[in-house]
N, CA and C atoms of all chains as a GROMACS GRO file, in nm:
protein
  570
    1MET      N    1   1.633   0.130  -0.883
    1MET     CA    2   1.662   0.024  -0.978
    1MET      C    3   1.532  -0.034  -1.032
    2GLN      N    4   1.525  -0.046  -1.161
    2GLN     CA    5   1.403  -0.097  -1.223
    2GLN      C    6   1.384  -0.245  -1.194
    3LEU      N    7   1.259  -0.285  -1.185
    3LEU     CA    8   1.228  -0.426  -1.161
    3LEU      C    9   1.203  -0.496  -1.294
    4SER      N   10   1.237  -0.622  -1.299
    4SER     CA   11   1.203  -0.703  -1.417
    4SER      C   12   1.054  -0.734  -1.412
    5VAL      N   13   0.998  -0.779  -1.522
    5VAL     CA   14   0.856  -0.812  -1.527
    5VAL      C   15   0.823  -0.919  -1.422
    6GLU      N   16   0.912  -1.015  -1.406
    6GLU     CA   17   0.890  -1.122  -1.307
    6GLU      C   18   0.887  -1.063  -1.165
    7GLU      N   19   0.983  -0.977  -1.137
    7GLU     CA   20   0.990  -0.914  -1.004
    7GLU      C   21   0.866  -0.828  -0.978
    8LEU      N   22   0.821  -0.760  -1.083
    8LEU     CA   23   0.704  -0.673  -1.073
    8LEU      C   24   0.582  -0.756  -1.030
    9HIS      N   25   0.563  -0.868  -1.098
    9HIS     CA   26   0.447  -0.952  -1.066
    9HIS      C   27   0.460  -1.013  -0.927
   10GLU      N   28   0.581  -1.048  -0.890
   10GLU     CA   29   0.603  -1.102  -0.756
   10GLU      C   30   0.570  -0.996  -0.650
   11GLN      N   31   0.616  -0.874  -0.674
   11GLN     CA   32   0.592  -0.764  -0.580
   11GLN      C   33   0.442  -0.734  -0.567
   12ILE      N   34   0.372  -0.730  -0.680
   12ILE     CA   35   0.228  -0.700  -0.677
   12ILE      C   36   0.152  -0.809  -0.603
   13GLY      N   37   0.198  -0.933  -0.620
   13GLY     CA   38   0.136  -1.046  -0.550
   13GLY      C   39   0.141  -1.031  -0.399
   14LYS      N   40   0.245  -0.961  -0.351
   14LYS     CA   41   0.262  -0.944  -0.206
   14LYS      C   42   0.193  -0.820  -0.152
   15LEU      N   43   0.136  -0.741  -0.244
   15LEU     CA   44   0.086  -0.609  -0.206
   15LEU      C   45  -0.066  -0.610  -0.203
   16GLU      N   46  -0.123  -0.618  -0.083
   16GLU     CA   47  -0.268  -0.634  -0.070
   16GLU      C   48  -0.346  -0.516  -0.129
   17GLY      N   49  -0.440  -0.550  -0.217
   17GLY     CA   50  -0.536  -0.451  -0.265
   17GLY      C   51  -0.493  -0.366  -0.383
   18TRP      N   52  -0.365  -0.371  -0.418
   18TRP     CA   53  -0.316  -0.286  -0.528
   18TRP      C   54  -0.321  -0.362  -0.659
   19LYS      N   55  -0.344  -0.285  -0.767
   19LYS     CA   56  -0.333  -0.345  -0.899
   19LYS      C   57  -0.253  -0.252  -0.989
   20LEU      N   58  -0.210  -0.306  -1.101
   20LEU     CA   59  -0.128  -0.230  -1.195
   20LEU      C   60  -0.215  -0.185  -1.310
   21GLU      N   61  -0.215  -0.052  -1.334
   21GLU     CA   62  -0.290   0.002  -1.448
   21GLU      C   63  -0.195   0.090  -1.527
   22GLN      N   64  -0.154   0.045  -1.642
   22GLN     CA   65  -0.064   0.123  -1.728
   22GLN      C   66   0.056   0.181  -1.652
   23GLU      N   67   0.134   0.094  -1.596
   23GLU     CA   68   0.256   0.132  -1.524
   23GLU      C   69   0.231   0.220  -1.402
   24THR      N   70   0.106   0.219  -1.356
   24THR     CA   71   0.073   0.292  -1.234
   24THR      C   72   0.012   0.194  -1.134
   25LEU      N   73   0.058   0.201  -1.009
   25LEU     CA   74  -0.002   0.119  -0.903
   25LEU      C   75  -0.123   0.194  -0.849
   26VAL      N   76  -0.235   0.122  -0.836
   26VAL     CA   77  -0.361   0.185  -0.794
   26VAL      C   78  -0.424   0.105  -0.681
   27ARG      N   79  -0.470   0.177  -0.578
   27ARG     CA   80  -0.555   0.111  -0.477
   27ARG      C   81  -0.663   0.206  -0.427
   28LYS      N   82  -0.784   0.149  -0.416
   28LYS     CA   83  -0.896   0.221  -0.355
   28LYS      C   84  -0.909   0.176  -0.211
   29TYR      N   85  -0.915   0.271  -0.120
   29TYR     CA   86  -0.935   0.242   0.022
   29TYR      C   87  -1.074   0.292   0.063
   30MET      N   88  -1.151   0.204   0.125
   30MET     CA   89  -1.286   0.242   0.168
   30MET      C   90  -1.292   0.260   0.320
   31PHE      N   91  -1.361   0.364   0.365
   31PHE     CA   92  -1.371   0.394   0.508
   31PHE      C   93  -1.517   0.397   0.553
   32SER      N   94  -1.536   0.373   0.683
   32SER     CA   95  -1.672   0.375   0.737
   32SER      C   96  -1.719   0.518   0.763
   33GLU      N   97  -1.621   0.611   0.778
   33GLU     CA   98  -1.656   0.752   0.802
   33GLU      C   99  -1.569   0.842   0.716
   34TYR      N  100  -1.628   0.951   0.672
   34TYR     CA  101  -1.555   1.046   0.588
   34TYR      C  102  -1.426   1.094   0.654
   35MET      N  103  -1.433   1.132   0.782
   35MET     CA  104  -1.317   1.190   0.849
   35MET      C  105  -1.205   1.088   0.872
   36LYS      N  106  -1.239   0.959   0.872
   36LYS     CA  107  -1.134   0.857   0.880
   36LYS      C  108  -1.054   0.855   0.751
   37GLY      N  109  -1.122   0.872   0.641
   37GLY     CA  110  -1.053   0.881   0.511
   37GLY      C  111  -0.961   1.002   0.505
   38ILE      N  112  -1.008   1.114   0.561
   38ILE     CA  113  -0.928   1.237   0.562
   38ILE      C  114  -0.804   1.219   0.652
   39ALA      N  115  -0.821   1.155   0.767
   39ALA     CA  116  -0.707   1.128   0.856
   39ALA      C  117  -0.606   1.038   0.786
   40PHE      N  118  -0.656   0.943   0.707
   40PHE     CA  119  -0.567   0.855   0.629
   40PHE      C  120  -0.489   0.938   0.526
   41VAL      N  121  -0.556   1.030   0.461
   41VAL     CA  122  -0.487   1.116   0.362
   41VAL      C  123  -0.375   1.196   0.430
   42ASP      N  124  -0.398   1.241   0.552
   42ASP     CA  125  -0.292   1.311   0.627
   42ASP      C  126  -0.170   1.220   0.647
   43GLU      N  127  -0.196   1.093   0.678
   43GLU     CA  128  -0.086   0.997   0.695
   43GLU      C  129  -0.014   0.971   0.562
   44VAL      N  130  -0.094   0.956   0.458
   44VAL     CA  131  -0.038   0.935   0.323
   44VAL      C  132   0.053   1.052   0.287
   45ALA      N  133   0.010   1.173   0.319
   45ALA     CA  134   0.089   1.292   0.287
   45ALA      C  135   0.223   1.291   0.361
   46ALA      N  136   0.219   1.253   0.489
   46ALA     CA  137   0.343   1.250   0.569
   46ALA      C  138   0.439   1.145   0.511
   47ILE      N  139   0.388   1.030   0.474
   47ILE     CA  140   0.471   0.924   0.413
   47ILE      C  141   0.528   0.975   0.280
   48SER      N  142   0.444   1.043   0.204
   48SER     CA  143   0.486   1.093   0.072
   48SER      C  144   0.600   1.193   0.084
   49GLU      N  145   0.591   1.279   0.186
   49GLU     CA  146   0.698   1.377   0.207
   49GLU      C  147   0.828   1.305   0.245
   50ALA      N  148   0.816   1.203   0.329
   50ALA     CA  149   0.935   1.127   0.372
   50ALA      C  150   1.003   1.059   0.252
   51PHE      N  151   0.922   1.008   0.159
   51PHE     CA  152   0.976   0.941   0.040
   51PHE      C  153   1.010   1.042  -0.070
   52ASP      N  154   0.966   1.166  -0.053
   52ASP     CA  155   0.973   1.267  -0.160
   52ASP      C  156   0.914   1.209  -0.290
   53HIS      N  157   0.800   1.148  -0.276
   53HIS     CA  158   0.730   1.086  -0.388
   53HIS      C  159   0.582   1.088  -0.354
   54HIS      N  160   0.504   1.159  -0.434
   54HIS     CA  161   0.367   1.193  -0.397
   54HIS      C  162   0.266   1.126  -0.489
   55PRO      N  163   0.188   1.034  -0.436
   55PRO     CA  164   0.087   0.969  -0.522
   55PRO      C  165  -0.023   1.067  -0.560
   56HIS      N  166  -0.089   1.039  -0.668
   56HIS     CA  167  -0.210   1.112  -0.703
   56HIS      C  168  -0.320   1.060  -0.611
   57ILE      N  169  -0.391   1.152  -0.545
   57ILE     CA  170  -0.493   1.115  -0.446
   57ILE      C  171  -0.629   1.165  -0.492
   58THR      N  172  -0.732   1.080  -0.486
   58THR     CA  173  -0.867   1.132  -0.503
   58THR      C  174  -0.950   1.092  -0.382
   59ILE      N  175  -1.033   1.186  -0.340
   59ILE     CA  176  -1.123   1.163  -0.227
   59ILE      C  177  -1.264   1.177  -0.279
   60ASP      N  178  -1.336   1.066  -0.279
   60ASP     CA  179  -1.473   1.064  -0.329
   60ASP      C  180  -1.559   1.016  -0.213
   61TYR      N  181  -1.603   1.109  -0.131
   61TYR     CA  182  -1.673   1.083  -0.006
   61TYR      C  183  -1.591   0.986   0.080
   62LYS      N  184  -1.636   0.863   0.101
   62LYS     CA  185  -1.563   0.775   0.194
   62LYS      C  186  -1.462   0.684   0.124
   63THR      N  187  -1.435   0.711  -0.002
   63THR     CA  188  -1.338   0.631  -0.078
   63THR      C  189  -1.216   0.716  -0.114
   64VAL      N  190  -1.099   0.669  -0.077
   64VAL     CA  191  -0.973   0.738  -0.110
   64VAL      C  192  -0.897   0.648  -0.208
   65THR      N  193  -0.861   0.703  -0.324
   65THR     CA  194  -0.785   0.627  -0.423
   65THR      C  195  -0.645   0.685  -0.437
   66LEU      N  196  -0.546   0.597  -0.429
   66LEU     CA  197  -0.406   0.639  -0.449
   66LEU      C  198  -0.356   0.582  -0.580
   67ARG      N  199  -0.285   0.665  -0.655
   67ARG     CA  200  -0.220   0.621  -0.779
   67ARG      C  201  -0.072   0.657  -0.770
   68LEU      N  202   0.010   0.555  -0.777
   68LEU     CA  203   0.153   0.572  -0.757
   68LEU      C  204   0.225   0.539  -0.888
   69SER      N  205   0.283   0.642  -0.948
   69SER     CA  206   0.355   0.621  -1.074
   69SER      C  207   0.504   0.618  -1.048
   70ALA      N  208   0.576   0.558  -1.138
   70ALA     CA  209   0.722   0.552  -1.127
   70ALA      C  210   0.778   0.694  -1.117
   71LYS      N  211   0.874   0.712  -1.028
   71LYS     CA  212   0.932   0.845  -1.011
   71LYS      C  213   1.030   0.875  -1.126
   72GLU      N  214   1.105   0.775  -1.163
   72GLU     CA  215   1.202   0.791  -1.271
   72GLU      C  216   1.141   0.732  -1.398
   73GLU      N  217   1.198   0.766  -1.511
   73GLU     CA  218   1.147   0.713  -1.638
   73GLU      C  219   1.170   0.563  -1.650
   74SER      N  220   1.254   0.511  -1.563
   74SER     CA  221   1.293   0.370  -1.575
   74SER      C  222   1.186   0.271  -1.531
   75GLY      N  223   1.072   0.319  -1.484
   75GLY     CA  224   0.964   0.228  -1.446
   75GLY      C  225   0.954   0.210  -1.295
   76LEU      N  226   0.855   0.132  -1.255
   76LEU     CA  227   0.832   0.109  -1.112
   76LEU      C  228   0.952   0.038  -1.049
   77ALA      N  229   0.988   0.083  -0.930
   77ALA     CA  230   1.105   0.028  -0.862
   77ALA      C  231   1.066  -0.026  -0.724
   78ALA      N  232   1.160  -0.092  -0.661
   78ALA     CA  233   1.136  -0.150  -0.528
   78ALA      C  234   1.084  -0.044  -0.431
   79LEU      N  235   1.133   0.079  -0.448
   79LEU     CA  236   1.093   0.188  -0.359
   79LEU      C  237   0.943   0.217  -0.367
   80ASP      N  238   0.887   0.210  -0.487
   80ASP     CA  239   0.743   0.232  -0.504
   80ASP      C  240   0.664   0.129  -0.424
   81PHE      N  241   0.713   0.006  -0.425
   81PHE     CA  242   0.643  -0.100  -0.352
   81PHE      C  243   0.659  -0.082  -0.202
   82ARG      N  244   0.777  -0.038  -0.158
   82ARG     CA  245   0.794  -0.013  -0.014
   82ARG      C  246   0.696   0.095   0.030
   83GLN      N  247   0.682   0.198  -0.053
   83GLN     CA  248   0.591   0.307  -0.018
   83GLN      C  249   0.445   0.256  -0.013
   84ALA      N  250   0.408   0.175  -0.110
   84ALA     CA  251   0.270   0.120  -0.113
   84ALA      C  252   0.244   0.036   0.012
   85HIS      N  253   0.345  -0.041   0.056
   85HIS     CA  254   0.328  -0.118   0.180
   85HIS      C  255   0.307  -0.024   0.300
   86GLU      N  256   0.377   0.088   0.300
   86GLU     CA  257   0.357   0.184   0.412
   86GLU      C  258   0.216   0.244   0.408
   87PHE      N  259   0.164   0.269   0.289
   87PHE     CA  260   0.026   0.321   0.279
   87PHE      C  261  -0.072   0.216   0.334
   88ASN      N  262  -0.048   0.090   0.303
   88ASN     CA  263  -0.135  -0.017   0.355
   88ASN      C  264  -0.129  -0.025   0.507
   89GLU      N  265  -0.008  -0.010   0.563
   89GLU     CA  266   0.004  -0.011   0.709
   89GLU      C  267  -0.071   0.106   0.772
   90ALA      N  268  -0.061   0.222   0.708
   90ALA     CA  269  -0.133   0.341   0.758
   90ALA      C  270  -0.283   0.316   0.752
   91PHE      N  271  -0.328   0.248   0.646
   91PHE     CA  272  -0.472   0.216   0.633
   91PHE      C  273  -0.517   0.123   0.745
   92ASP      N  274  -0.436   0.023   0.776
   92ASP     CA  275  -0.473  -0.072   0.882
   92ASP      C  276  -0.491   0.001   1.016
   93LYS      N  277  -0.411   0.106   1.037
   93LYS     CA  278  -0.424   0.184   1.162
   93LYS      C  279  -0.542   0.281   1.157
   94ALA      N  280  -0.569   0.334   1.037
   94ALA     CA  281  -0.666   0.446   1.025
   94ALA      C  282  -0.811   0.401   1.016
   95ARG      N  283  -0.834   0.284   0.962
   95ARG     CA  284  -0.974   0.248   0.932
   95ARG      C  285  -1.055   0.214   1.056
   96MET      N  286  -3.314   2.532  -0.297
   96MET     CA  287  -3.392   2.591  -0.407
   96MET      C  288  -3.305   2.607  -0.530
   97GLN      N  289  -3.354   2.559  -0.642
   97GLN     CA  290  -3.277   2.565  -0.765
   97GLN      C  291  -3.264   2.709  -0.814
   98LEU      N  292  -3.150   2.738  -0.875
   98LEU     CA  293  -3.127   2.872  -0.929
   98LEU      C  294  -3.168   2.875  -1.076
   99SER      N  295  -3.215   2.990  -1.120
   99SER     CA  296  -3.241   3.008  -1.264
   99SER      C  297  -3.107   3.023  -1.335
  100VAL      N  298  -3.108   3.011  -1.466
  100VAL     CA  299  -2.985   3.026  -1.544
  100VAL      C  300  -2.922   3.164  -1.520
  101GLU      N  301  -3.006   3.266  -1.511
  101GLU     CA  302  -2.955   3.401  -1.487
  101GLU      C  303  -2.887   3.409  -1.350
  102GLU      N  304  -2.952   3.352  -1.249
  102GLU     CA  305  -2.895   3.355  -1.113
  102GLU      C  306  -2.764   3.276  -1.108
  103LEU      N  307  -2.762   3.163  -1.180
  103LEU     CA  308  -2.643   3.079  -1.185
  103LEU      C  309  -2.524   3.160  -1.238
  104HIS      N  310  -2.545   3.229  -1.348
  104HIS     CA  311  -2.436   3.307  -1.408
  104HIS      C  312  -2.395   3.423  -1.318
  105GLU      N  313  -2.492   3.480  -1.251
  105GLU     CA  314  -2.462   3.590  -1.159
  105GLU      C  315  -2.378   3.539  -1.042
  106GLN      N  316  -2.415   3.422  -0.990
  106GLN     CA  317  -2.342   3.362  -0.877
  106GLN      C  318  -2.199   3.324  -0.917
  107ILE      N  319  -2.183   3.266  -1.036
  107ILE     CA  320  -2.049   3.226  -1.080
  107ILE      C  321  -1.961   3.348  -1.100
  108GLY      N  322  -2.020   3.455  -1.148
  108GLY     CA  323  -1.945   3.581  -1.168
  108GLY      C  324  -1.886   3.633  -1.038
  109LYS      N  325  -1.952   3.602  -0.926
  109LYS     CA  326  -1.907   3.651  -0.795
  109LYS      C  327  -1.809   3.555  -0.727
  110LEU      N  328  -1.786   3.439  -0.790
  110LEU     CA  329  -1.713   3.331  -0.724
  110LEU      C  330  -1.574   3.317  -0.787
  111GLU      N  331  -1.474   3.371  -0.719
  111GLU     CA  332  -1.338   3.376  -0.776
  111GLU      C  333  -1.281   3.238  -0.806
  112GLY      N  334  -1.238   3.219  -0.930
  112GLY     CA  335  -1.162   3.101  -0.967
  112GLY      C  336  -1.242   2.978  -1.007
  113TRP      N  337  -1.372   2.980  -0.981
  113TRP     CA  338  -1.454   2.862  -1.012
  113TRP      C  339  -1.513   2.873  -1.152
  114LYS      N  340  -1.528   2.756  -1.215
  114LYS     CA  341  -1.600   2.754  -1.342
  114LYS      C  342  -1.701   2.640  -1.340
  115LEU      N  343  -1.793   2.647  -1.436
  115LEU     CA  344  -1.899   2.547  -1.442
  115LEU      C  345  -1.864   2.448  -1.552
  116GLU      N  346  -1.862   2.319  -1.516
  116GLU     CA  347  -1.838   2.213  -1.614
  116GLU      C  348  -1.948   2.109  -1.600
  117GLN      N  349  -2.038   2.105  -1.695
  117GLN     CA  350  -2.148   2.006  -1.693
  117GLN      C  351  -2.217   1.999  -1.557
  118GLU      N  352  -2.271   2.110  -1.516
  118GLU     CA  353  -2.347   2.120  -1.389
  118GLU      C  354  -2.263   2.091  -1.265
  119THR      N  355  -2.133   2.096  -1.280
  119THR     CA  356  -2.044   2.080  -1.164
  119THR      C  357  -1.958   2.206  -1.152
  120LEU      N  358  -1.946   2.257  -1.031
  120LEU     CA  359  -1.856   2.369  -1.006
  120LEU      C  360  -1.716   2.314  -0.982
  121VAL      N  361  -1.617   2.372  -1.049
  121VAL     CA  362  -1.479   2.321  -1.041
  121VAL      C  363  -1.382   2.435  -1.012
  122ARG      N  364  -1.290   2.412  -0.918
  122ARG     CA  365  -1.178   2.505  -0.901
  122ARG      C  366  -1.050   2.430  -0.868
  123LYS      N  367  -0.943   2.472  -0.933
  123LYS     CA  368  -0.809   2.422  -0.903
  123LYS      C  369  -0.741   2.524  -0.811
  124TYR      N  370  -0.687   2.477  -0.701
  124TYR     CA  371  -0.612   2.563  -0.608
  124TYR      C  372  -0.465   2.522  -0.611
  125MET      N  373  -0.376   2.619  -0.632
  125MET     CA  374  -0.232   2.590  -0.639
  125MET      C  375  -0.162   2.639  -0.511
  126PHE      N  376  -0.070   2.556  -0.461
  126PHE     CA  377   0.001   2.589  -0.337
  126PHE      C  378   0.152   2.592  -0.361
  127SER      N  379   0.222   2.666  -0.276
  127SER     CA  380   0.368   2.675  -0.289
  127SER      C  381   0.436   2.553  -0.227
  128GLU      N  382   0.364   2.487  -0.135
  128GLU     CA  383   0.419   2.368  -0.069
  128GLU      C  384   0.311   2.259  -0.063
  129TYR      N  385   0.358   2.136  -0.074
  129TYR     CA  386   0.267   2.021  -0.071
  129TYR      C  387   0.182   2.020   0.057
  130MET      N  388   0.247   2.039   0.173
  130MET     CA  389   0.175   2.027   0.299
  130MET      C  390   0.074   2.140   0.321
  131LYS      N  391   0.093   2.254   0.253
  131LYS     CA  392  -0.009   2.360   0.259
  131LYS      C  393  -0.136   2.314   0.188
  132GLY      N  394  -0.119   2.242   0.079
  132GLY     CA  395  -0.234   2.186   0.008
  132GLY      C  396  -0.308   2.085   0.094
  133ILE      N  397  -0.231   2.005   0.167
  133ILE     CA  398  -0.292   1.902   0.254
  133ILE      C  399  -0.368   1.969   0.370
  134ALA      N  400  -0.310   2.074   0.428
  134ALA     CA  401  -0.378   2.148   0.535
  134ALA      C  402  -0.508   2.209   0.482
  135PHE      N  403  -0.505   2.256   0.358
  135PHE     CA  404  -0.626   2.310   0.296
  135PHE      C  405  -0.732   2.200   0.282
  136VAL      N  406  -0.691   2.081   0.241
  136VAL     CA  407  -0.786   1.968   0.227
  136VAL      C  408  -0.851   1.938   0.363
  137ASP      N  409  -0.773   1.948   0.471
  137ASP     CA  410  -0.830   1.927   0.605
  137ASP      C  411  -0.941   2.029   0.633
  138GLU      N  412  -0.916   2.154   0.593
  138GLU     CA  413  -1.018   2.259   0.612
  138GLU      C  414  -1.141   2.232   0.524
  139VAL      N  415  -1.115   2.193   0.401
  139VAL     CA  416  -1.224   2.160   0.308
  139VAL      C  417  -1.311   2.049   0.367
  140ALA      N  418  -1.245   1.949   0.427
  140ALA     CA  419  -1.318   1.836   0.486
  140ALA      C  420  -1.407   1.883   0.601
  141ALA      N  421  -1.354   1.971   0.685
  141ALA     CA  422  -1.433   2.022   0.799
  141ALA      C  423  -1.555   2.100   0.750
  142ILE      N  424  -1.534   2.183   0.649
  142ILE     CA  425  -1.645   2.260   0.591
  142ILE      C  426  -1.748   2.163   0.530
  143SER      N  427  -1.699   2.060   0.464
  143SER     CA  428  -1.787   1.963   0.396
  143SER      C  429  -1.874   1.888   0.496
  144GLU      N  430  -1.815   1.855   0.610
  144GLU     CA  431  -1.893   1.787   0.714
  144GLU      C  432  -2.001   1.881   0.768
  145ALA      N  433  -1.966   2.008   0.787
  145ALA     CA  434  -2.062   2.106   0.838
  145ALA      C  435  -2.180   2.123   0.742
  146PHE      N  436  -2.150   2.120   0.613
  146PHE     CA  437  -2.256   2.135   0.511
  146PHE      C  438  -2.324   2.000   0.480
  147ASP      N  439  -2.265   1.892   0.529
  147ASP     CA  440  -2.306   1.756   0.490
  147ASP      C  441  -2.313   1.745   0.337
  148HIS      N  442  -2.212   1.795   0.274
  148HIS     CA  443  -2.202   1.796   0.127
  148HIS      C  444  -2.053   1.794   0.094
  149HIS      N  445  -2.010   1.687   0.026
  149HIS     CA  446  -1.868   1.659   0.013
  149HIS      C  447  -1.821   1.669  -0.131
  150PRO      N  448  -1.738   1.767  -0.161
  150PRO     CA  449  -1.690   1.780  -0.299
  150PRO      C  450  -1.597   1.663  -0.334
  151HIS      N  451  -1.586   1.634  -0.460
  151HIS     CA  452  -1.484   1.541  -0.508
  151HIS      C  453  -1.350   1.617  -0.503
  152ILE      N  454  -1.250   1.555  -0.440
  152ILE     CA  455  -1.121   1.623  -0.420
  152ILE      C  456  -1.012   1.544  -0.492
  153THR      N  457  -0.927   1.612  -0.568
  153THR     CA  458  -0.806   1.545  -0.616
  153THR      C  459  -0.684   1.624  -0.570
  154ILE      N  460  -0.581   1.549  -0.532
  154ILE     CA  461  -0.454   1.610  -0.490
  154ILE      C  462  -0.348   1.560  -0.586
  155ASP      N  463  -0.295   1.652  -0.664
  155ASP     CA  464  -0.194   1.619  -0.762
  155ASP      C  465  -0.070   1.703  -0.726
  156TYR      N  466   0.011   1.649  -0.640
  156TYR     CA  467   0.125   1.720  -0.580
  156TYR      C  468   0.078   1.853  -0.519
  157LYS      N  469   0.115   1.968  -0.572
  157LYS     CA  470   0.080   2.095  -0.506
  157LYS      C  471  -0.051   2.156  -0.558
  158THR      N  472  -0.126   2.079  -0.635
  158THR     CA  473  -0.252   2.128  -0.690
  158THR      C  474  -0.369   2.049  -0.631
  159VAL      N  475  -0.463   2.120  -0.572
  159VAL     CA  476  -0.583   2.057  -0.517
  159VAL      C  477  -0.703   2.102  -0.601
  160THR      N  478  -0.778   2.007  -0.654
  160THR     CA  479  -0.896   2.040  -0.735
  160THR      C  480  -1.022   1.997  -0.662
  161LEU      N  481  -1.118   2.089  -0.652
  161LEU     CA  482  -1.247   2.057  -0.591
  161LEU      C  483  -1.355   2.056  -0.699
  162ARG      N  484  -1.441   1.956  -0.693
  162ARG     CA  485  -1.556   1.948  -0.784
  162ARG      C  486  -1.681   1.936  -0.699
  163LEU      N  487  -1.768   2.034  -0.715
  163LEU     CA  488  -1.888   2.042  -0.631
  163LEU      C  489  -2.011   2.022  -0.719
  164SER      N  490  -2.078   1.910  -0.698
  164SER     CA  491  -2.198   1.881  -0.778
  164SER      C  492  -2.322   1.908  -0.695
  165ALA      N  493  -2.431   1.931  -0.763
  165ALA     CA  494  -2.558   1.956  -0.695
  165ALA      C  495  -2.591   1.838  -0.603
  166LYS      N  496  -2.638   1.870  -0.484
  166LYS     CA  497  -2.672   1.765  -0.388
  166LYS      C  498  -2.805   1.699  -0.425
  167GLU      N  499  -2.897   1.780  -0.469
  167GLU     CA  500  -3.028   1.727  -0.508
  167GLU      C  501  -3.032   1.722  -0.661
  168GLU      N  502  -3.126   1.648  -0.710
  168GLU     CA  503  -3.139   1.637  -0.856
  168GLU      C  504  -3.179   1.769  -0.920
  169SER      N  505  -3.224   1.860  -0.838
  169SER     CA  506  -3.278   1.984  -0.891
  169SER      C  507  -3.174   2.082  -0.944
  170GLY      N  508  -3.046   2.048  -0.936
  170GLY     CA  509  -2.944   2.138  -0.989
  170GLY      C  510  -2.873   2.217  -0.881
  171LEU      N  511  -2.774   2.296  -0.923
  171LEU     CA  512  -2.695   2.374  -0.828
  171LEU      C  513  -2.783   2.476  -0.757
  172ALA      N  514  -2.761   2.491  -0.628
  172ALA     CA  515  -2.844   2.580  -0.548
  172ALA      C  516  -2.756   2.683  -0.477
  173ALA      N  517  -2.821   2.781  -0.416
  173ALA     CA  518  -2.750   2.887  -0.344
  173ALA      C  519  -2.652   2.828  -0.242
  174LEU      N  520  -2.690   2.715  -0.182
  174LEU     CA  521  -2.607   2.652  -0.081
  174LEU      C  522  -2.472   2.608  -0.139
  175ASP      N  523  -2.472   2.555  -0.262
  175ASP     CA  524  -2.347   2.514  -0.326
  175ASP      C  525  -2.253   2.634  -0.339
  176PHE      N  526  -2.310   2.748  -0.372
  176PHE     CA  527  -2.226   2.867  -0.388
  176PHE      C  528  -2.176   2.919  -0.254
  177ARG      N  529  -2.259   2.909  -0.151
  177ARG     CA  530  -2.212   2.950  -0.017
  177ARG      C  531  -2.094   2.862   0.025
  178GLN      N  532  -2.105   2.733  -0.004
  178GLN     CA  533  -1.997   2.641   0.031
  178GLN      C  534  -1.869   2.674  -0.048
  179ALA      N  535  -1.884   2.700  -0.176
  179ALA     CA  536  -1.767   2.735  -0.260
  179ALA      C  537  -1.699   2.861  -0.207
  180HIS      N  538  -1.779   2.960  -0.162
  180HIS     CA  539  -1.721   3.081  -0.103
  180HIS      C  540  -1.642   3.046   0.023
  181GLU      N  541  -1.692   2.952   0.102
  181GLU     CA  542  -1.618   2.911   0.223
  181GLU      C  543  -1.486   2.843   0.188
  182PHE      N  544  -1.487   2.763   0.082
  182PHE     CA  545  -1.362   2.700   0.037
  182PHE      C  546  -1.262   2.808  -0.004
  183ASN      N  547  -1.310   2.910  -0.074
  183ASN     CA  548  -1.220   3.019  -0.116
  183ASN      C  549  -1.161   3.092   0.006
  184GLU      N  550  -1.245   3.113   0.107
  184GLU     CA  551  -1.195   3.179   0.229
  184GLU      C  552  -1.089   3.093   0.298
  185ALA      N  553  -1.113   2.962   0.301
  185ALA     CA  554  -1.015   2.870   0.360
  185ALA      C  555  -0.884   2.875   0.281
  186PHE      N  556  -0.895   2.886   0.150
  186PHE     CA  557  -0.776   2.894   0.065
  186PHE      C  558  -0.696   3.022   0.096
  187ASP      N  559  -0.767   3.133   0.111
  187ASP     CA  560  -0.698   3.259   0.139
  187ASP      C  561  -0.619   3.251   0.270
  188LYS      N  562  -0.670   3.174   0.366
  188LYS     CA  563  -0.598   3.158   0.493
  188LYS      C  564  -0.485   3.056   0.482
  189ALA      N  565  -0.505   2.953   0.399
  189ALA     CA  566  -0.412   2.839   0.397
  189ALA      C  567  -0.290   2.861   0.307
  190ARG      N  568  -0.301   2.939   0.205
  190ARG     CA  569  -0.192   2.944   0.105
  190ARG      C  570  -0.072   3.020   0.154
   0.00000   0.00000   0.00000
């Protein structure tokens, strides 16, 4: 179900570290060691398979960036935000 | 040690799937399954740590793109090509 503009802003307000760029949710995660970032990507992949929704991932040495676009044409939905919260939880464990 | 232009072209000719884009070696690797691409990234990370040289990695669903830039200002060296060959070997095992 698509979110209204108000709901979208409310959801982003609750989502640590993420911002909205052209209907895409973006967050950069920084790690103290390269292999910690890679272990985080493994967790992100497992979450992505569970949601059947795969963010665009870039790994630039110790920085991992996730970009999460709406799965349906209808725009970002509550599910995208639930997934982003799970990525944040994985980060809290991995860093 | 920096390679001459002739050596550079000779090395690229021997390197399956890679092309040169503005002094950066680039290859896109395609996988039949998302998790095979992720397992490949784990191998790429291990090789990168061994070389202490980390390519820029993007994961776009089942496509993994590696970008390998010269480590020193002096340009691409034989070592960059040895590393790219190792990535190709890892791909042959992972796909």
